[in-house]
C-alpha positions in Angstrom: 91.0 247.0 191.4 94.1 245.9 189.7 95.7 242.5 189.8 97.6 241.6 192.9 101.4 241.0 192.6 100.7 237.5 193.8 98.4 236.7 190.9 100.8 238.4 188.4 103.7 236.2 189.7 101.5 233.1 189.4 100.4 233.9 185.9 103.9 234.6 184.6 105.3 231.6 186.3 102.6 229.3 184.9 103.0 230.7 181.4 106.8 230.2 181.4 106.6 226.8 183.1 104.0 225.5 180.6 106.1 226.7 177.8 109.1 224.8 179.3 107.0 221.6 179.4 106.9 221.7 175.6 110.3 223.2 174.8 113.5 221.8 176.4 115.4 224.8 175.2 113.5 227.0 177.6 114.4 224.7 180.5 118.1 224.7 179.4 118.2 228.5 179.1 116.5 229.2 182.5 117.4 226.3 184.8 119.7 226.7 187.8 123.0 225.2 186.6 125.8 226.2 189.0 128.7 225.7 186.5 127.0 228.2 184.1 127.1 230.7 186.9 130.6 230.1 188.1 132.2 229.7 184.7 130.0 231.9 182.4 128.7 234.4 184.9 125.1 233.6 184.1 123.8 235.0 187.4 120.3 235.5 186.0 119.8 231.7 186.6 119.3 232.4 190.3 116.1 234.1 189.3 115.0 232.5 186.0 115.0 229.0 187.6 112.0 230.1 189.6 110.0 230.5 186.5 110.2 226.9 185.4 109.0 223.6 187.0 109.7 219.9 186.6 106.1 219.0 185.8 102.5 220.0 186.2 102.3 218.6 189.8 105.4 220.6 190.9 104.0 223.8 189.3 100.5 223.4 190.7 101.7 222.7 194.3 104.0 225.7 194.3 101.6 228.2 192.7 98.6 227.0 194.8 100.7 227.5 197.9 101.8 230.9 196.7 98.3 231.9 195.8 96.9 230.9 199.2 99.6 232.6 201.3 100.7 235.3 198.9 97.4 237.2 198.9 97.3 237.4 202.7 101.1 238.3 202.9 100.7 241.0 200.3 97.9 242.6 202.2 99.9 242.3 205.4 102.8 244.0 203.8 100.5 246.9 202.7 99.4 247.1 206.4 103.0 247.2 207.6 104.7 249.2 204.8 101.7 251.1 203.6 102.0 252.4 200.0 105.3 250.6 199.6 103.9 247.3 200.7 103.5 245.6 197.3 107.0 246.7 196.3 108.5 245.2 199.5 106.5 242.0 198.9 107.8 241.7 195.3 111.3 242.5 196.5 111.2 239.8 199.1 110.0 237.2 196.6 112.6 238.1 194.0 115.5 238.2 196.5 114.3 234.9 198.1 114.7 233.2 194.7 118.4 234.0 194.8 119.1 233.8 198.5 117.5 230.4 198.9 119.9 229.0 196.2 123.2 230.4 197.5 124.1 227.4 199.7 123.2 225.1 196.7 125.4 227.2 194.5 128.5 227.1 196.7 128.1 223.4 197.2 127.6 222.5 193.5 129.4 225.3 191.6 131.7 222.8 190.0 129.2 220.0 189.8 128.4 219.5 186.1 125.6 217.0 186.9 123.6 219.3 189.2 120.5 221.2 188.1 117.6 222.7 190.0 114.4 224.4 189.1 111.2 225.7 190.7 110.0 228.6 192.9 110.0 226.6 196.1 112.6 228.8 197.9 110.6 232.0 197.2 107.3 230.4 198.1 108.8 229.2 201.4 109.8 232.8 202.1 106.2 234.0 201.5 104.8 231.2 203.7 107.1 231.9 206.6 106.6 235.7 206.3 102.9 234.9 206.6 103.4 232.6 209.6 105.6 235.2 211.3 103.0 238.0 210.9 100.1 235.7 211.7 101.4 232.8 213.9 97.8 231.8 214.8 96.9 230.7 211.3 96.4 227.0 211.2 98.0 225.0 208.4 98.8 221.4 207.6 101.7 219.6 205.8 100.8 219.6 202.1 97.4 221.1 203.2 96.5 217.7 204.8 94.8 217.6 208.3 95.5 217.8 211.1 95.9 221.6 210.9 98.1 223.1 213.5 99.0 226.8 214.3 101.8 228.3 212.4 104.1 228.8 215.4 104.1 225.0 215.8 104.1 224.2 212.1 107.1 226.4 211.2 109.7 224.8 213.4 108.4 221.3 212.6 108.6 222.1 208.8 112.2 223.3 209.3 113.2 220.2 211.3 111.7 217.8 208.7 113.4 219.7 205.9 116.8 219.5 207.6 116.4 215.8 208.1 115.3 215.2 204.5 118.2 217.4 203.3 120.7 215.4 205.3 119.4 212.1 204.0 119.5 213.4 200.4 117.5 210.4 199.1 115.0 212.2 197.0 115.2 214.6 194.1 114.1 217.7 196.1 116.2 220.7 197.0 115.3 220.9 200.6 118.1 223.4 201.2 116.2 225.9 199.1 113.1 225.4 201.2 115.1 225.9 204.4 117.0 229.0 203.4 114.0 230.5 201.6 111.9 230.1 204.8 114.7 231.7 206.9 115.0 234.6 204.4 111.3 235.3 204.7 111.5 235.5 208.5 114.7 237.7 208.3 113.2 240.0 205.7 110.1 240.8 207.7 112.0 241.3 210.9 114.7 243.5 209.4 112.7 245.5 206.8 109.8 245.9 209.2 112.1 247.4 211.9 114.2 249.6 209.6 111.5 250.9 207.3 108.2 250.8 209.3 109.2 250.5 213.0 107.3 247.2 212.9 108.5 244.8 215.7 107.8 241.5 214.0 109.1 239.4 216.9 107.0 241.1 219.5 103.9 241.0 217.3 104.5 237.3 216.7 104.7 236.6 220.4 101.5 238.5 221.0 99.8 236.5 218.3 100.9 233.3 219.9 99.7 234.4 223.3 96.3 235.4 221.8 96.0 232.0 220.2 96.8 230.2 223.4 94.3 232.2 225.4 91.6 231.6 222.9 92.3 227.8 223.0 92.5 227.8 226.8 96.2 226.8 226.8 97.0 229.6 229.3 
C-alpha cells in the first residue's frame, strides 16, 4: 500500500519548513508577502507559504493536526468520490491554502510590513471537512479535554476565531483559520453534490441525530 496523500503533504511540509529554520532565504522566497503579489505578480506565495512555519512548535501543531484528521478525511473522500477521492482531497488542500489567504491579501496588499506563513488555513479546511462528514467525532481545543462532538466544536471554534481576529492582539492569522474552515465545508458540500450526488448537509444532520440518540439527548 502506497503512502497516503496526507503523509506525503506532511513529509514535504516538514522538509521545507526545517530547511527554512536554517535558511532565511527559503523563508523570504516562500513567505506570504502581499506586496510581492500585488506589485510583482508572485501568486505562487499563496501556496508556497503553506510549506514553511515560524518554528518547530508551529510546524508540529499543524502537521500533527493534519495527520490526525487528514488520514480520516482522505479515506472519507475515497468513500464519497471513489477512485477520484485522493485527487479531490489534494485539490481541496491546495485550493484552501490560497482561498484562506484571500481576505488577508486584500486587506494587506499594500502593507509592506505584513508577512504570514504556515499551513493553518488548509489544515482548518481538512479539519472542518472531517467534522462535516463525521459530526459525531469528539474533539477538544488544542486536543485538550473536555472533548466535545464536532457539531458543537465547529461553531465554537469559529466564534472564538472571530473574536481573536477582531482583537488582533496576537501574531496569529485567525482570518486564515476562519476562511480555511469555511472553504472546507463549502468544498465538501458543493463537490459532493455536483460530482458524487453526496448530500453533505443531510448526512451531517443524520450524524448529529445519531450522536444525540446514542447519548440519550433525544
